[in-house]
C-alpha positions as CSV (number, residue, x, y, z in Angstrom):
1,X,0.0,0.0,0.0
2,X,2.9,2.3,0.9
3,X,4.6,1.6,-2.4
4,X,1.4,2.5,-4.3
5,X,1.3,5.9,-2.6
6,X,4.9,6.6,-3.6
7,X,4.1,5.7,-7.2
8,X,1.3,8.4,-7.3
9,X,3.5,11.2,-6.0
10,X,5.5,11.8,-9.2
11,X,4.7,10.8,-12.8
12,X,8.0,9.5,-14.2
13,X,6.6,8.2,-17.4
14,X,8.1,11.1,-19.4
15,X,11.5,10.5,-17.9
16,X,11.3,6.8,-18.6
17,X,10.2,7.5,-22.2
18,X,13.1,10.0,-22.7
19,X,15.6,7.4,-21.3
20,X,14.2,4.7,-23.6
21,X,14.5,7.1,-26.6
22,X,18.1,7.8,-25.8
23,X,18.9,4.1,-25.4
24,X,17.2,3.4,-28.8
25,X,19.3,6.0,-30.5
26,X,22.5,4.8,-29.1
27,X,21.4,1.2,-29.8
28,X,21.3,2.0,-33.5
29,X,25.1,1.7,-33.5
30,X,26.2,0.1,-30.2
31,X,25.6,-3.6,-29.6
32,X,25.4,-4.7,-26.0
33,X,27.3,-2.6,-23.3
34,X,23.9,-2.2,-21.5
35,X,25.6,-1.4,-18.1
36,X,27.8,1.3,-19.6
37,X,24.9,3.0,-21.3
38,X,22.7,2.8,-18.2
39,X,25.3,4.4,-16.0
40,X,26.2,7.0,-18.6
41,X,22.5,8.1,-18.7
42,X,22.3,8.0,-14.9
43,X,25.3,10.3,-14.8
44,X,23.6,12.6,-17.3
45,X,20.4,12.7,-15.2
46,X,22.3,13.1,-11.9
47,X,24.3,16.1,-13.4
48,X,27.6,14.3,-12.9
49,X,30.8,13.7,-14.9
50,X,31.6,10.2,-16.0
51,X,35.0,8.4,-16.6
52,X,34.9,5.3,-18.9
53,X,37.9,3.0,-18.7
54,X,38.6,0.0,-20.9
55,X,41.1,-1.4,-23.5
56,X,41.1,0.2,-26.9
57,X,38.4,-0.8,-29.3
58,X,35.4,-1.5,-27.0
59,X,33.4,1.6,-28.2
60,X,34.1,3.9,-25.2
61,X,34.5,7.0,-27.3
62,X,31.8,6.1,-29.8
63,X,29.2,5.6,-27.1
64,X,30.0,9.0,-25.6
65,X,29.7,10.6,-29.0
66,X,26.4,8.9,-29.7
67,X,25.0,10.1,-26.4
68,X,26.0,13.7,-27.2
69,X,24.5,13.3,-30.7
70,X,21.2,12.2,-29.2
71,X,20.9,15.5,-27.2
72,X,20.1,18.9,-28.7
73,X,23.0,20.5,-27.0
74,X,26.5,21.7,-27.8
75,X,29.2,19.1,-28.1
76,X,33.0,19.3,-28.3
77,X,35.8,16.7,-28.3
78,X,39.3,17.2,-26.9
79,X,41.9,14.6,-27.7
80,X,44.4,14.6,-24.8
81,X,48.0,14.2,-25.8
82,X,51.4,14.6,-23.9
83,X,52.0,18.0,-25.4
84,X,48.6,19.5,-24.7
85,X,48.7,22.7,-22.7
86,X,46.1,23.9,-20.2
87,X,45.2,26.9,-22.5
88,X,44.4,24.4,-25.2
89,X,41.5,23.2,-23.0
90,X,40.2,26.3,-21.2
91,X,41.1,29.0,-23.7
92,X,43.6,31.9,-23.7
93,X,43.8,35.7,-23.8
94,X,44.7,37.0,-27.3
95,X,46.0,40.5,-28.0
96,X,43.7,42.4,-30.3
97,X,45.8,45.1,-32.1
98,X,42.8,47.0,-33.4
99,X,41.4,47.6,-29.9
100,X,44.8,47.4,-28.2
101,X,43.6,45.1,-25.5
102,X,43.6,41.4,-24.7
103,X,40.4,39.4,-25.4
104,X,39.6,35.9,-24.1
105,X,39.2,33.2,-26.7
106,X,37.1,30.3,-25.4
107,X,38.6,26.9,-25.4
108,X,36.8,23.6,-26.4
109,X,35.8,23.1,-22.7
110,X,33.1,25.8,-23.3
111,X,30.4,23.4,-24.5
112,X,27.6,21.3,-23.0
113,X,28.7,17.8,-23.5
114,X,32.5,17.6,-23.6
115,X,34.2,14.4,-24.6
116,X,37.8,14.1,-23.4
117,X,39.4,11.2,-25.2
118,X,42.2,9.3,-23.5
119,X,42.3,11.7,-20.6
120,X,45.3,9.9,-19.0
121,X,47.6,10.8,-21.9
122,X,48.1,14.4,-20.8
123,X,50.5,15.3,-18.0
124,X,49.3,16.6,-14.5
125,X,49.6,20.3,-15.5
126,X,46.9,19.9,-18.2
127,X,44.8,17.6,-16.0
128,X,44.8,20.3,-13.3
129,X,43.1,22.7,-15.8
130,X,39.9,20.7,-15.3
131,X,39.8,21.0,-11.5
132,X,37.8,24.3,-11.4
133,X,35.7,23.7,-14.5
134,X,34.4,20.3,-13.4
135,X,33.6,21.3,-9.9
136,X,32.4,24.9,-10.2
137,X,31.4,25.0,-13.9
138,X,33.5,28.1,-14.6
139,X,36.9,29.0,-15.9
140,X,39.2,31.7,-14.3
141,X,41.8,33.2,-16.6
142,X,43.9,36.3,-15.8
143,X,41.7,37.1,-12.8
144,X,38.5,37.0,-14.8
145,X,35.9,34.2,-14.2
146,X,33.9,32.9,-17.2
147,X,30.8,30.8,-16.3
148,X,29.9,27.9,-18.6
149,X,26.5,27.4,-20.2
150,X,24.4,24.7,-18.6
151,X,24.0,21.8,-18.9
152,X,27.7,20.9,-18.6
153,X,29.0,17.3,-18.5
154,X,32.5,15.9,-19.0
155,X,32.6,12.3,-20.4
156,X,36.2,11.1,-20.3
157,X,37.7,7.9,-21.6
158,X,41.0,6.3,-20.6
159,X,42.9,3.2,-21.3
160,X,44.1,1.1,-18.3
161,X,47.2,2.6,-16.5
162,X,49.4,-0.3,-17.6
163,X,49.2,0.9,-21.2
164,X,52.2,2.7,-22.6
165,X,52.5,6.5,-22.5
166,X,49.9,7.2,-19.9
167,X,49.8,9.3,-16.7
168,X,48.1,8.6,-13.4
169,X,45.1,10.9,-12.9
170,X,45.4,13.0,-9.7
171,X,43.1,11.8,-6.9
172,X,41.6,15.3,-6.6
173,X,40.6,15.1,-10.3
174,X,39.2,11.5,-10.0
175,X,37.1,12.6,-7.1
176,X,35.3,15.0,-9.4
177,X,33.9,12.2,-11.6
178,X,30.6,10.8,-10.4
179,X,31.1,7.4,-11.9
180,X,34.0,5.4,-13.2
181,X,32.7,2.8,-15.6
182,X,34.8,-0.2,-16.4
183,X,34.1,-1.6,-19.9
184,X,34.9,-5.2,-20.6
185,X,35.1,-7.1,-23.9
186,X,31.8,-8.0,-25.6
187,X,30.6,-11.6,-25.7
188,X,31.2,-13.6,-28.8
189,X,27.6,-13.3,-29.8
190,X,27.7,-9.5,-29.4
191,X,30.9,-9.3,-31.4
192,X,29.2,-11.4,-34.1
193,X,26.4,-8.8,-34.3
194,X,29.0,-6.0,-34.5
195,X,30.7,-7.8,-37.5
196,X,27.3,-8.3,-39.3
197,X,26.4,-4.6,-38.8
198,X,29.8,-3.5,-40.2
199,X,29.4,-5.9,-43.1
200,X,26.0,-4.5,-44.1
201,X,26.6,-0.8,-43.4
202,X,29.4,1.7,-42.8
203,X,29.9,3.2,-39.3
204,X,29.5,6.7,-40.7
205,X,26.0,5.9,-42.1
206,X,24.9,4.2,-38.8
207,X,26.1,7.2,-36.8
208,X,24.2,9.6,-39.2
209,X,21.0,7.8,-38.3
210,X,21.3,8.8,-34.7
211,X,19.1,11.9,-34.1
212,X,18.6,14.3,-31.2
213,X,15.7,13.2,-29.0
214,X,16.2,15.4,-25.9
215,X,16.6,19.2,-25.6
216,X,18.6,21.1,-22.9
217,X,15.3,22.4,-21.4
218,X,13.8,18.9,-21.3
219,X,17.0,17.6,-19.6
220,X,16.7,20.2,-16.9
221,X,13.1,19.2,-16.2
222,X,14.2,15.5,-15.9
223,X,17.0,16.5,-13.5
224,X,14.5,18.4,-11.4
225,X,12.4,15.3,-11.1
226,X,15.4,13.2,-10.1
227,X,16.2,15.7,-7.3
228,X,12.7,15.2,-5.9
229,X,13.1,11.4,-5.5
230,X,12.0,10.4,-2.0
231,X,14.7,9.1,0.4
232,X,14.0,7.7,3.8
233,X,16.3,8.6,6.6
234,X,17.6,5.1,7.1
235,X,18.9,5.1,3.6
236,X,21.0,8.2,4.3
237,X,22.5,6.3,7.2
238,X,23.1,3.3,4.9
239,X,25.1,5.4,2.4
240,X,27.2,7.1,5.0
241,X,27.9,3.7,6.7
242,X,29.3,2.4,3.4
243,X,31.5,5.4,2.8
244,X,32.7,5.6,6.4
245,X,33.7,1.9,6.1
246,X,36.2,2.8,3.4
247,X,38.1,5.0,5.9
248,X,38.6,2.2,8.5
249,X,39.1,-0.9,6.3
250,X,42.6,-2.4,6.7
251,X,42.8,-3.1,2.9
252,X,42.3,0.6,2.0
253,X,45.1,3.1,2.2
254,X,42.9,6.1,1.2
255,X,39.2,6.2,1.9
256,X,36.4,8.0,0.1
257,X,35.5,11.7,0.7
258,X,32.1,13.1,1.6
259,X,31.7,13.8,-2.1
260,X,31.4,10.1,-2.5
261,X,28.3,10.0,-0.2
262,X,26.7,12.7,-2.3
263,X,27.6,10.8,-5.5
264,X,26.0,7.6,-4.3
265,X,22.9,9.5,-3.3
266,X,22.6,11.4,-6.6
267,X,23.5,8.4,-8.7
268,X,21.0,6.1,-6.9
269,X,18.2,8.7,-7.2
270,X,18.8,8.9,-11.0
271,X,18.8,5.1,-11.2
272,X,15.6,4.8,-9.3
273,X,13.9,7.4,-11.6
274,X,15.1,5.5,-14.6
275,X,13.5,2.3,-13.2
276,X,10.2,4.1,-12.7
277,X,10.3,4.7,-9.0
278,X,10.1,8.0,-7.2
279,X,11.6,6.5,-4.0
280,X,15.0,5.1,-3.2
281,X,15.7,1.4,-2.3
282,X,18.8,-0.2,-0.8
283,X,19.3,-2.0,-4.2
284,X,19.7,1.3,-6.0
285,X,22.5,2.3,-3.5
286,X,24.2,-1.1,-3.8
287,X,24.1,-0.9,-7.6
288,X,25.8,2.5,-7.9
289,X,28.2,2.2,-5.0
290,X,31.0,0.4,-6.9
291,X,31.1,2.9,-9.9
292,X,31.0,5.8,-7.4
293,X,33.7,4.4,-5.1
294,X,36.2,2.4,-7.2
295,X,38.1,5.5,-8.4
296,X,37.9,7.3,-5.0
297,X,39.7,4.7,-2.8
298,X,43.3,3.5,-2.9
299,X,43.9,-0.1,-1.8
300,X,47.0,-0.9,0.2
301,X,50.1,-2.2,-1.7
302,X,49.9,-5.5,0.3
303,X,46.3,-6.1,-0.8
304,X,47.2,-5.2,-4.4
305,X,50.1,-7.7,-4.4
306,X,47.8,-10.4,-3.2
307,X,45.6,-9.8,-6.3
308,X,43.0,-7.6,-4.6
309,X,41.1,-4.9,-6.5
310,X,39.0,-1.9,-5.5
311,X,35.8,-3.7,-6.7
312,X,36.6,-6.7,-4.5
313,X,37.1,-4.5,-1.4
314,X,34.0,-2.5,-2.1
315,X,31.9,-5.7,-2.5
316,X,33.2,-6.9,0.9
317,X,32.4,-3.5,2.5
318,X,28.8,-3.5,1.3
319,X,28.2,-7.1,2.4
320,X,29.5,-6.1,5.9
321,X,27.1,-3.1,6.3
322,X,23.6,-4.0,7.5
323,X,21.0,-3.4,4.8
324,X,18.0,-1.4,6.1
325,X,14.7,-3.1,5.9
């Protein structure tokens, strides 16, 4: 009876329809990768940035491009390289001889959906240029602050750290990403479908078929609905218990910050809305906790030498925390 009352509080049919339309557009080209697409759209609805990690060739960049193409918003792509300078990202002041003054020329970060390809190929100095813009959605150059037009979302891709010619992302920068999505290889059946698609049509023609189905104004309305998702007090305690456990676990050298608690809350609310509910459940929290936490904790060298991973430790943490009923 209580669940029925919750369902009548907010009509989420429009949000579900919008999500389904976005999935259909992306699905015109991408085969499988359902978990990546779901978390990418949850990040979009939660107003968070997303980091996608996987080996080359598993459609990380293509999926991000297709999501941007299915939105009626601005889009820019920045290819990170070892020689990229901070001004190449944020913009720079250029001298105008006619007016004898300096004028700010906006960099590619001034867009709505910004795809940063292979973010871990640029050195720390260039990575640091993203600190302010990702957190405060503004750029400060020569003492002048330039706000970005909303919505603003960074979707970054990276290859695993073991790949040649990469740099480790600073912890402060990683903390600004809502989700870190790990992308695995497709199944053989999915790879077979990919081959058949490419045999019958070119990639360019398939991408051309993807059309915008959601405007910036509609996205804002959906985000407002996500913010209104009902959360019981015991679920707030459940989230903080999980995050607090990362700071006392013997296998973790660096625990998660309070930003992680906020990330789990926002991500879980977006997921609940996508699943047609205007109230949060423990399952929503358990589902989003790994992608929110995996890039925010640092496991001890001893645990890493024994074959431990962030995901393994997070799974053990969640199992040790009592689930509210």
